C-alpha positions in Angstrom: 91.3 102.1 129.5 91.9 104.9 126.5 90.1 107.5 128.6 93.4 107.3 131.5 95.4 107.8 127.9 93.9 110.7 127.5 94.2 112.8 130.7 97.7 111.8 131.0 98.4 113.9 128.4 96.3 116.6 129.3 98.4 116.3 132.0 101.4 116.3 130.1 100.4 119.6 127.8 99.4 120.8 130.8 102.9 120.7 132.7 104.8 121.5 129.7 102.7 124.5 129.4 103.1 125.9 132.7 106.6 125.4 132.5 106.8 127.1 129.1 105.2 130.0 130.7 107.8 130.0 133.8 110.9 130.2 131.2 109.2 132.6 129.5 108.4 135.1 132.5 112.0 134.3 133.7 113.5 135.7 130.1 111.2 138.7 130.1 112.7 139.2 133.4 116.3 139.5 132.3 115.5 141.1 129.7 114.0 144.3 132.0 117.7 143.4 134.2 119.4 143.5 130.9 118.2 146.9 129.7 118.3 148.6 133.1 121.9 147.8 133.2 122.6 149.4 129.5 120.4 151.9 130.6 122.4 153.0 133.6 125.7 152.4 132.0 124.3 154.9 129.2 123.7 157.2 131.6 127.1 157.1 133.1 128.5 157.7 130.6 126.7 160.8 129.8 127.8 161.8 133.5 124.3 162.2 134.0 123.1 161.6 137.9 121.6 158.0 139.1 117.9 158.5 139.5 116.8 156.0 142.4 113.6 154.5 142.0 111.7 151.8 143.6 114.5 150.1 144.9 116.5 149.7 141.4 119.6 150.7 143.4 119.7 148.3 146.1 122.3 146.0 144.6 124.7 149.1 143.8 124.5 150.5 147.2 125.8 147.0 148.9 128.2 146.8 146.2 129.2 150.7 147.1 129.3 149.9 151.0 132.0 147.2 150.5 134.7 149.5 148.5 136.5 150.3 151.2 138.9 148.6 151.7 140.7 145.9 148.5 141.7 146.6 145.2 139.6 149.2 144.6 140.4 151.5 147.1 143.7 153.0 145.4 141.8 153.7 142.1 139.0 156.1 143.5 
């Protein structure tokens, strides 16, 4: 009977490890996106041309497509 207890502890540890790995990976992805946004902002402040590499600016292109009307129309 004690063997079953050990196996359940191993399973719990494995689940915990997998959860921790997922959280770490998500955090790395968030940090990468945050870094890209900061880099983009600093490039725009310096007035440099935006670089398009590997679909990085897909989100921006979508946003720009919706700028025809609305409150931004008079500002641009």
